[in-house]
N, C-alpha and C positions, 0 to 999 in steps of 0.2 A: 447703714452701709449702702453706698450707691450700687445700683444694678447696671451692668453693662447693657448696651442696646444692640440688638441685631439689626444693623442699619440696612444691609442689603443681603439677599441670599438668592442663590440659583436653585435649580431643581436637582433631583438626582440625575446622575449621568446616564443618558439613554444608551440602550444596547441596540446597535444597528446591525440587523441580520442582513440587510440589503440596503443599497443607497436610497435614502428617504430624507429629503431636505426638511420635511416638516418635523422630523424627529429631533432636529437640531435646535428647535425653539425651546425655551426654558420657562417653566412656571415657578411660582414661589412655594409650591407644596413641599413639605418635609417628607422624605420617604420613610417608610416603616423600617425599623431596624431588622436586619437579617437574623435568623435563629443561629444559635451556636453550631459550629461545624460547617457553616456556609461562608461564602465570601461576604464581607461587610457591605451594607448599603452605602452609597456615596452621595455626598451633598456638597456642592461647590458651584460657584464661588460664594463664600460667606465672609462678610465684613463685620467684625465685632468692634463696636465703638465705645470708647470711654469718654465721658464728658467732664471728668474731673470730680473732685469732692472738696470738702472743707479745707484740706491741706494741700490741694494741688489744683492748678489751672494752667491751661495753655492760653497765654494772653494774646500773642501776635506771632506772625511768621512771615517769611519772605526773604528773597535775595540770599538764599542758602543759610538762613539763621532762624532760630526760634527763641521766643521769650516766654519763660514759664515762671510760675510762682510755686515754690516748695515751702509750705508753711508761711513764715513771715519773710522769706528771702526770695527776691526776684533774680532770675538767672538768664543769661543769654549764652547760647551755645551754637556751634555750627550744626546745620541740618541740611544735607543734600536734597532731601525730599521737599523742602520748603521752597518751591520754585516760583511762587507768586510774588506780589508786591506788598511790602509791609504797609499796614494801615495806620500805625502810630508814627509820630514824627521821630526823626533820628535822635533828637535829644532824649526821648523816652528810652530808647535803646541804649544810648551811651550812659544814661543815668541808672541803669539796673544795678542792683547791689553787687553782682558778680558777673564778669564777662570772661568767657573762656577764649583764649587766643592760642594759636599754634597749629598743630597738625589737625586737619579736618577729618582724617580717617577715623572710623569708629574705634580702632585699636591703637591709634597713634597718640603719643604723649604731647603735652602742651603745658600751658600755665594759665593761671587765673589772675585777672585784674580786679581788685576790690575797690568799690567806690565809697564804702563806709566800713567802720570796724565791725567785723562779724565774728561770732564765736567759732571755735574749732568744730563743734557739733551743735545741732539744734534738733528739737523733737518734732515729730509728726505722728499721725495716727491714721489707720484704716481699720474700721471695725474694732475688734478687741486687740489688735496688734499696734503697739507703739514702736517707733523706730527712730534712729538717729540719721540725720543727713550729714554728709561730709563732702568737702571738695577734693576730688581725686584727680591725679595727673592725667588720667585718660578721659577727662571731661565728665565723668559720671558723678552722681551725688548719693548713690546708695539705694536708689529705688527706680524701677522702670514703671511709670504710672499706667502705661497701656496694658500692663499685665493685670490690672484690676478686673478686666473681662474674664480672664482665666481664674483669678482667685475666687470670684463669685461662683463660677461654674464648678470648680473643684469642691468648694464648700457644699454646694448643692448635691454633688455626687456623694460626698461623705454622709450628709444627713439623710439622703434618700435610702442609703444602704441599711439603715436601722441596725447596724452592728459595727463594732470597731474595725475600720479598715487599716490594713498595713500599707503605708504609702512610702515610696522611694522618691526622693527629690535629688536628682543629679545636677551638678553644676549649680548648687543651691544659692550661692552668693550670700546676701545678707539676711536671708531666712524668712522673708514674708510668706513665701509659698510653702514654708514648713510650719510656721506659727499658726496660720489661719486654718488649715485642715486639722491640725492638732487641737486647736481650740474648739473645733466642731466635733471632736471625738475620735480622730484618727491617731494611730501610732506611726510616727514618722521617723524615717532614717534620712538624714541630710548629709550629702556628700559634696565636698568642694576641695580642690587641690591647693587652695590658698589658706594658710594659717591665719592671715589677717582677716579674710572673709569669714572664716569660722568664728574668730573672736568677735567680730562685729555682729554676727548672727546671734551669738550667745548673749552679747550685750543687749541686743534688741529683745531677746526673751526676758531678761531680767527687767528691762525698762517696762515691758508689758505686764509684769507681775504674773508671768505664766511659767515660772520655774518648775512647777509641779507637773507640767505636761510631759507625756512620754515621747521625747525627741532624742534620738541618738545623733550627736554631732561628730562627724568623722572627716578628718583631713586625709584625703587619699585620691589617687588618680581614678577617675570614674571608670575607665575601661577595665583596669585591674580589679576594682571592687566588683564590677558586674561579673567578670569571669570567675572570681572566687565564690560569689554567691551561687552561681550555677553549679559549681563543683560541690558546694555544701547542700544543695537541694533546697535552698530557701526560695520563697516566692512572695509576691506582693500583690495587693488588690488594686493598687493605683500607682502609676509612674509618671513623674513630672521630669521633663527633659528640656533644659534651656542652655544648650551648648554654645560656646563662642565659635567664631569663625576659625580661630587658631589659638592654641594655648599649650602650656606645658604643665606636666604633673609635678608633684613634690620632688621626684627624683629625675627630672628632666624628660619624662615621657612626653611624646609629641602628640598633640591632637590637631588634626586638620579636618574640618567638617566634611569636605567633599570626599575624602578618602576614608575617614573613620566612621562617619554616621551610618552608612548602609549596614556594615557589620554589627555596629552597636544596636541597631533596631532589631536585627534578627536575634541577637543575644537577649535583648530585653523581652522579646516575646516568650522566651524560655522562663523568664522570671515572673511572668504573669500567672497568678493562681488560676485554678479552674473556674473560680467565681469572681475573677477580677472585674472591676467596674470601669476603669478608664486608663488611658495613656494620652499624654499631651506633649507635643513638641513645638517649640518656638525657635525660629532662626532669624538672626539679625545680620545686617551688613553683608549679605551675600549677593552675588550676581546670578540670581536664579529666580524662579517663579514658585508660587505655592503649589503649582501642579507637580513640580519635581519632588517636593517633600511629601505631597499627597500620595504619589505613586510608590514612594519608598515605604510609607506606612501601610499602604494597601498590600504590598508584596509581603511585608513582614507579618501582617496580621490576617492573612488571607483565609484562615480557617476559624477565625474568632467570632464571626457573625457581628451583630451590632451595627454601628453606624460610624463612618469616618467623615468628618467635616473639615474642610480646609479653606484657607483664604488669607486675609490680612487683618492685622490689628491696627486700629486708627485711634487718634485722639482728636476730639473736636474742640475748637476754640471756645472759651467760656461765654462769649457773646459775639454777635455781629457788630460791625461798625460801618459808619458812613452809609447807612441804609442797606447794607449788604449782609447776607446771611453769614453765620459762623462757618468757617471752613474746617475741613478734616485733613489731618496730617497722617500719612501712612508711616508706620514705624517698623513693622516686622511681618514675617510670614508665620503661619501656624498650620498645624494639622492635629486633630484630636480624635481619639476613638472612644466610644462609649459602648458598654455591653448591652445586649438585648434585654 
């Protein structure tokens, strides 16, 4: 299984008791986690890099597009962060197996143009998890490869605990962030508001041969589930949170990241057990910075001690071209807490 690379990192955030410009300089030293009951130590900016693996590669990017390989399938999709100049000839881009056209917004619909006959689904793998790729109308194919950095970190957290952790995966989509910790020994509760996504996740579980793993698949509005778990007094040792910018629950419940996330984080702190190990938040397609979600996490977990790291997830091209180095593509913001 590939290991994500910590490409760049800043130091802990300095405490300025009086104006001192020298305190604004940053070193690369990782701060010591704070003890429980104290404000978490802080570490930012952190850039987590995924370089791809056997079933995924970022081939080229530029002019608002990216070319990727998912298993045997090459895909071209819009990508606002790809601001450079493509290094491959246009014929290579036009000849990709599947090209997404239409709305360039992350949540907007569109359509696919296929340059050869392709199956409805195809298999890929990451570690012990096998999963199906599919062409969706919102330009997705069922996996967010930059999340590999988080998957590895979560698995490390589960293994380091040396006991079965109870993990809650909210907005769990097609289930890779549920299958991998479960395969490492965790008991996972997977929540998603889409019946299709839940079905896809269970399909991936069967494809992986991991049907015996302790995973609860629940189709429900995330906010309602969290509120009910608080009333029941249930707690979790790890929480994974990967919300959309905007969405609706099974009964029309509205999720808006900017208005719903702050309250959700405060509620999730109540769901963390006294011996909780981690909480991780990823945010896509929002006009904000990682500092904003870092501060939300810090406020919600201000008495948990440990360490909060925040920054960006990036994917690096599979190789450089024309004598130039492989470039990195920023995909999302993240903030994650780990216990002392």
